[in-house]
C-alpha positions as CSV (number, residue, x, y, z in Angstrom):
1,M,0.0,0.0,0.0
2,L,2.8,2.4,0.9
3,N,4.6,1.7,-2.4
4,R,1.4,2.3,-4.4
5,R,0.8,5.6,-2.6
6,H,4.4,6.7,-3.2
7,L,4.1,5.7,-6.9
8,L,0.8,7.6,-7.3
9,Q,2.3,10.8,-5.6
10,T,5.4,10.5,-7.7
11,S,3.3,10.1,-10.9
12,I,1.2,13.1,-10.0
13,G,4.3,15.2,-9.3
14,V,5.9,14.2,-12.6
15,S,2.7,14.9,-14.5
16,S,2.3,18.3,-12.9
17,S,6.0,19.2,-13.6
18,A,5.6,18.1,-17.3
19,G,2.4,20.1,-17.6
20,L,4.1,23.2,-16.2
21,L,7.1,22.7,-18.6
22,A,4.7,22.3,-21.5
23,L,2.9,25.5,-20.6
24,S,6.1,27.5,-20.1
25,G,7.2,26.4,-23.6
26,C,4.1,28.2,-25.0
27,A,4.9,31.5,-23.2
28,S,5.9,34.4,-25.4
29,P,9.2,36.1,-24.9
30,S,9.2,39.5,-23.2
31,I,11.1,42.5,-24.5
32,D,12.8,42.6,-21.1
33,D,14.4,39.3,-21.9
34,Y,16.8,41.2,-24.2
35,G,17.7,44.1,-22.0
36,S,21.3,43.0,-21.6
37,E,21.9,42.0,-25.2
38,S,24.3,44.0,-27.3
39,P,25.0,45.9,-29.4
40,A,22.5,48.3,-27.9
41,L,19.9,49.4,-30.4
42,D,19.4,53.2,-30.8
43,L,16.3,53.2,-33.0
44,K,16.7,56.9,-33.9
45,N,20.3,56.3,-35.0
46,Y,19.7,53.1,-36.9
47,F,16.6,54.3,-38.8
48,N,18.3,57.6,-39.9
49,G,19.5,57.7,-43.5
50,A,19.1,55.0,-46.2
51,V,18.3,51.4,-45.2
52,D,17.8,48.5,-47.6
53,A,15.8,45.4,-46.8
54,W,15.1,42.0,-48.3
55,G,12.2,39.9,-47.1
56,I,9.9,37.0,-47.5
57,F,6.3,36.2,-46.5
58,T,5.7,32.6,-45.5
59,D,2.3,31.1,-45.0
60,R,1.4,29.2,-41.8
61,S,2.9,26.0,-43.3
62,G,6.3,27.8,-43.9
63,K,6.0,28.0,-47.7
64,V,7.4,31.2,-49.2
65,V,4.5,33.0,-50.8
66,K,6.1,36.3,-51.7
67,R,9.6,37.8,-51.8
68,F,10.2,41.6,-51.7
69,T,12.8,44.3,-51.3
70,V,12.4,47.6,-49.5
71,L,14.2,50.9,-50.0
72,M,13.9,53.1,-47.0
73,N,14.8,56.7,-46.5
74,C,14.6,57.6,-42.8
75,S,15.0,60.9,-41.0
76,W,14.2,62.4,-37.6
77,S,13.1,65.9,-36.4
78,G,13.4,65.9,-32.7
79,E,11.4,63.0,-31.3
80,V,9.5,62.3,-34.5
81,G,10.9,60.0,-37.2
82,T,9.8,59.4,-40.8
83,L,10.5,56.0,-42.4
84,D,9.6,56.3,-46.1
85,E,9.4,52.8,-47.4
86,D,9.2,51.7,-51.1
87,F,8.4,48.0,-51.5
88,T,8.9,46.0,-54.7
89,Y,7.4,42.5,-54.7
90,S,8.6,39.4,-56.6
91,D,5.4,39.6,-58.8
92,G,6.4,43.2,-59.9
93,T,3.9,45.0,-57.8
94,K,5.0,48.1,-55.8
95,Q,3.8,49.6,-52.5
96,K,4.6,52.6,-50.4
97,R,4.3,53.0,-46.7
98,I,5.4,56.0,-44.7
99,W,5.7,55.5,-40.9
100,Q,5.7,58.3,-38.5
101,L,7.4,57.1,-35.3
102,T,7.4,59.1,-32.1
103,H,9.9,58.5,-29.3
104,R,7.8,58.7,-26.0
105,G,10.8,58.4,-23.7
106,D,12.3,55.5,-21.8
107,N,12.8,53.8,-25.3
108,N,9.1,53.6,-25.9
109,F,7.8,54.4,-29.3
110,T,4.4,54.8,-31.1
111,G,3.9,54.8,-34.8
112,T,1.3,55.5,-37.5
113,A,1.1,54.8,-41.2
114,G,-1.6,55.1,-43.8
115,D,-2.5,51.4,-43.7
116,V,-2.0,50.9,-40.0
117,L,-5.2,50.9,-38.0
118,G,-4.9,53.1,-35.0
119,S,-1.4,53.4,-33.6
120,A,1.5,50.9,-33.2
121,S,3.3,50.7,-29.9
122,G,6.7,49.3,-29.1
123,K,9.7,49.3,-26.9
124,V,13.5,49.0,-27.3
125,R,15.5,46.9,-24.8
126,G,19.1,45.9,-25.4
127,N,19.5,45.0,-29.1
128,T,15.8,44.5,-29.6
129,F,12.7,46.4,-30.8
130,H,9.3,44.8,-30.2
131,W,6.1,46.4,-31.4
132,N,2.5,45.4,-32.2
133,Y,0.1,46.9,-34.7
134,S,-3.0,46.2,-36.8
135,L,-2.5,46.5,-40.6
136,A,-5.1,46.8,-43.4
137,L,-3.5,44.2,-45.8
138,P,-4.7,43.9,-49.4
139,V,-5.4,40.3,-50.3
140,G,-6.7,39.9,-53.9
141,D,-9.8,42.1,-54.2
142,R,-10.3,42.3,-50.4
143,V,-8.6,44.0,-47.5
144,W,-7.9,42.0,-44.3
145,N,-7.3,43.7,-41.0
146,V,-4.5,41.6,-39.4
147,E,-2.4,41.8,-36.3
148,F,1.4,42.0,-36.4
149,D,3.7,40.9,-33.5
150,D,6.9,42.4,-34.8
151,W,10.5,41.8,-33.4
152,M,13.7,43.4,-34.7
153,F,17.2,42.3,-33.5
154,L,20.3,44.5,-34.2
155,M,23.1,42.2,-35.2
156,N,25.8,44.9,-35.7
157,E,25.9,48.6,-36.6
158,R,24.6,47.9,-40.1
159,V,22.5,44.7,-40.0
160,M,19.2,44.1,-38.3
161,L,17.0,41.0,-38.6
162,N,13.2,41.2,-38.3
163,K,10.6,38.6,-37.8
164,A,6.9,39.4,-37.6
165,S,4.0,37.0,-36.9
166,M,0.7,37.8,-38.6
167,T,-2.6,36.7,-37.1
168,K,-6.3,37.3,-37.7
169,F,-8.9,36.4,-34.9
170,G,-5.9,34.8,-33.1
171,I,-5.2,32.4,-35.9
172,H,-1.6,32.4,-37.2
173,L,-1.6,33.3,-40.9
174,G,2.1,33.5,-41.6
175,D,5.3,35.3,-40.9
176,V,7.3,38.1,-42.5
177,T,11.1,37.8,-42.3
178,L,13.4,40.7,-43.2
179,S,17.1,41.6,-43.2
180,F,17.8,45.3,-43.0
181,T,21.2,46.8,-44.0
182,K,22.0,50.4,-43.2
183,R,23.9,52.1,-46.0
184,V,27.3,53.5,-45.1
185,T,27.6,57.2,-45.7
């Protein structure tokens, strides 16, 4: 009887531990996880001048659906930055997006653009910028309002990697992956 009780208690303990580990594996990273990472990202400095980017959009299965390039001309006036982006897609279509970023202090930023619903908000910690926003995304003849969970990681003074997850009604639709390179002046 004692051995059975001990076995049952051990099984419950192992099951509970496994459940907690499984749940913690689903937890999202926090921007504060990157606070000590270097090189330190100065968003106003990095997005100042010309920046080139290359990217892909993958659907939820991981298949590359679209490739694109972006030419960015960036400037700041005080605490407000303009990121003027010209996209060229692999199918030959073009798109323009002009972000207005505002530095709100303590490495917090907000942003607006013509196809962004409301305002984006984000933070810089260490080498990382994390922000969230809703985007009116043209898909064929329709426009879908989708949510972006967008992470940027400064690799060195010129290169930054970007991965954004796109969802609608909490359903993962796909990911956008980009590599930014700041031009040397």
